[in-house]
N, C-alpha and C positions, 0 to 999 in steps of 0.2 A: 429609539430613533433609528431609522434605517441608514445603512451606509450609502454614501453617494458616490463612492469611488467606482471607477469602471474596471478595476483590477480585482481579482479574487483576494480574499483575506489571506494573510500570511500565516495563520495558525494551522493546526493539524486539519487534514482533510478526511481523515479516517481514524477512528479509535475503535480498537477491537481487543479482545482478550483471547489469547491462545488457550485452548482447552486440552485436556489430556488426549482427546482423539486426534489432535493436531501434532502429536509427538511420536517419535519412534521409540523403540524398545529401550534406548539409552536415556530417554527423557528429554532429548533435544527436539526442537520444533522442526518439522519437515521443511526442507528448503523450498519445495514447490508451493507450500502454503504461504511461506513468507513472500515469495515472488508474487503470488496471487494478491496478497494484501497490498503490496507495493503498486501493483498494476491498478487496483481499485482506487487507491489514493491518487495516483498520477492521473487516472482517467477523470476523476472528480474535478481535480484542478484544471485539467485541459478543457473539460466541458464547460466549466464556469468561465474560463478565459475566452473560449471561442463562442460561447452562448449557443452551442449546438452539439451534435453527436460527434463522438471521437472513437477511434479504435487503435489499439496497439498493433502495429504491423509486425514488428520483430524487436528482439533484443539480441545484441551480439554476444554478450557474455555476462555472467554473474558469478562472482567469487565470494564465498563465505569464508572468512578468515578464521572463525572459530564457531563451535556449536552455540546455538541460542537455547538456553535452558529455560524451562518454565519454573518459576518460583512460587 
């Protein structure tokens, strides 16, 4: 049965697995790769919500509090 709601689903908008090529020499995921994945997920949500094309104009800041390791 198709959803009849006009709002996007509240579940994940992107699922991906970080691969070894997405890590630095210390085994942590590159911050740029992480921001790219966040942008893809946010863009998917925004495009569903607006029912059109969207673009990220800018982000003011991004702080990573600790490394993201690949397990």
